[in-house]
C-alpha positions as CSV (number, residue, x, y, z in Angstrom):
1,M,13.8,36.7,-13.2
2,S,11.8,39.2,-15.4
3,D,10.5,36.3,-18.0
4,L,9.1,34.1,-15.6
5,R,5.5,33.5,-16.1
6,L,2.7,30.9,-15.6
7,P,1.6,29.0,-18.7
8,A,-1.8,27.7,-19.6
9,R,-2.3,23.7,-18.8
10,S,-1.9,23.1,-22.5
11,E,1.5,24.7,-23.0
12,A,3.0,22.7,-19.9
13,L,1.5,19.6,-21.4
14,A,3.6,20.5,-24.5
15,L,6.3,21.0,-23.2
16,E,6.0,18.0,-20.7
17,P,3.4,15.4,-21.3
18,H,3.8,13.7,-17.9
19,W,2.9,16.9,-15.8
20,D,0.4,16.1,-13.3
21,R,0.4,19.1,-11.1
22,A,-1.9,21.9,-10.8
23,G,0.3,24.7,-12.0
24,A,3.8,25.4,-13.9
25,L,6.0,28.1,-14.1
26,L,7.4,28.4,-17.3
27,P,11.4,30.4,-16.7
28,P,12.5,30.5,-20.1
29,G,15.9,32.5,-19.7
30,T,17.1,30.9,-16.8
31,G,19.4,27.9,-19.0
32,I,18.0,24.8,-17.4
33,I,19.4,21.9,-19.0
34,D,19.5,18.0,-18.8
35,S,23.0,17.6,-17.9
36,H,22.9,14.0,-18.4
37,A,22.1,14.0,-22.1
38,L,24.7,17.0,-22.0
39,M,27.6,15.0,-20.8
40,L,26.6,11.8,-22.8
41,S,26.5,14.2,-26.3
42,L,29.7,15.9,-25.4
43,A,31.6,12.2,-24.6
44,E,30.0,10.6,-28.1
45,P,32.7,12.1,-30.4
46,V,35.2,11.4,-28.2
47,C,34.4,8.1,-27.7
48,A,34.1,7.6,-31.2
49,R,37.5,8.9,-31.9
50,L,39.3,6.7,-29.2
51,A,37.8,3.7,-31.3
52,A,38.6,4.5,-34.4
53,S,42.2,5.2,-33.1
54,R,42.3,1.5,-31.9
């Protein structure tokens, strides 16, 4: 992973306001996602179509 880096505390806090640790690693190229939010966003239009068809 060539783009792994140590962000400054201010940058880490801007990305994650509840962060309270001594350090952080920022892996911008890893593709880490919020899987729950992704599934909700994918399900929303499907549910809307189902509701409209009834």
